[in-house]
C-alpha positions as CSV (number, residue, x, y, z in Angstrom):
1,M,0.6,15.2,-15.5
2,D,1.8,12.5,-13.2
3,H,4.1,10.2,-15.2
4,Y,3.7,7.4,-12.6
5,R,0.0,7.5,-13.0
6,T,0.3,7.6,-16.8
7,L,2.4,4.4,-16.8
8,Q,0.2,2.9,-14.0
9,V,3.1,2.2,-11.7
10,A,4.0,3.0,-8.2
11,R,6.5,5.8,-7.4
12,N,9.0,3.3,-6.1
13,A,8.7,1.0,-9.1
14,E,11.9,-0.7,-10.3
15,P,13.1,0.2,-13.8
16,E,12.1,-3.2,-15.1
17,V,8.5,-2.6,-13.9
18,I,8.4,0.8,-15.7
19,E,9.7,-0.7,-18.9
20,K,7.2,-3.6,-18.7
21,A,4.3,-1.1,-18.1
22,Y,5.5,1.1,-21.0
23,R,5.6,-1.9,-23.4
24,A,2.1,-3.1,-22.4
25,L,0.6,0.4,-22.8
26,S,2.4,0.8,-26.1
27,L,0.8,-2.3,-27.4
28,K,-2.6,-1.2,-26.2
29,Y,-2.6,2.4,-27.4
30,H,-0.3,2.5,-30.4
31,P,-2.1,4.3,-33.3
32,D,-1.2,1.5,-35.7
33,V,-3.1,-1.1,-33.8
34,V,-6.3,0.7,-32.8
35,P,-9.4,1.2,-35.1
36,E,-9.4,4.3,-37.3
37,D,-12.1,6.0,-35.2
38,R,-9.9,5.8,-32.0
39,R,-6.6,6.8,-33.7
40,E,-6.6,10.4,-32.6
41,G,-7.1,9.6,-29.0
42,A,-4.6,6.8,-29.2
43,T,-2.0,9.2,-30.6
44,R,-2.5,11.6,-27.7
45,A,-2.3,8.7,-25.2
46,M,1.0,7.5,-26.8
47,Q,2.5,11.0,-26.6
48,R,1.8,11.0,-22.9
49,I,3.1,7.4,-22.5
50,N,6.2,8.2,-24.4
51,E,6.9,11.4,-22.4
52,A,6.4,9.5,-19.1
53,Y,8.7,6.7,-20.2
54,R,11.4,9.2,-21.5
55,V,11.5,10.8,-18.0
56,L,11.2,7.7,-15.8
57,R,13.6,5.4,-17.7
58,D,16.6,7.6,-17.1
59,A,17.8,7.6,-13.4
60,E,18.9,11.3,-13.5
61,S,15.8,12.7,-15.1
62,R,13.6,10.5,-12.9
63,S,15.3,11.8,-9.8
64,R,14.8,15.4,-11.0
65,Y,11.2,14.7,-11.8
66,D,10.7,13.1,-8.3
67,R,12.1,16.2,-6.6
68,S,9.6,18.3,-8.5
69,L,6.5,16.3,-7.3
70,V,4.2,17.5,-4.7
71,P,4.4,15.3,-1.6
72,E,1.9,12.4,-1.5
73,A,-1.2,12.6,0.7
74,G,-0.3,13.7,4.2
75,G,2.3,16.2,3.0
76,R,1.4,19.9,2.9
77,G,2.5,20.3,-0.7
78,S,3.2,24.0,-0.1
79,A,5.9,26.4,-1.1
80,W,7.4,25.7,2.3
81,D,7.8,22.0,1.5
82,T,9.5,22.9,-1.7
83,F,11.8,25.3,0.1
84,M,12.6,22.7,2.7
85,A,13.3,20.0,0.1
86,K,15.4,22.1,-2.3
87,G,16.6,25.1,-0.3
88,L,16.7,28.7,-1.5
89,V,19.8,28.1,-3.6
90,G,18.3,24.9,-5.2
91,M,15.1,26.8,-6.1
92,F,17.1,29.6,-7.6
93,L,19.4,27.3,-9.6
94,E,16.4,25.3,-10.8
95,R,15.0,28.6,-12.3
96,V,18.3,29.7,-13.8
97,I,19.5,26.3,-15.0
98,P,16.3,24.3,-15.5
99,D,18.0,21.1,-16.8
100,R,20.5,20.6,-14.0
């Protein structure tokens, strides 16, 4: 799941833009404001929206998330790219200590 796509913002969006997008989507998809027949889908949407906002609102978790992304179009998106971005030690530490 792409958190930027979920919140409908660019990858270089400022924190204020991310918060504004989160608030707008919350108002649109909150289960308390949608009709009963759409509540289940709205609940799932809000779970995705909340998760995306939780990751992107914090600078450290956003940075960690950004490093985990496959490069945008034009990049190879391969294991080699991951190795070049993180290095062997970084990849090992990420496996051993996932929340670093």
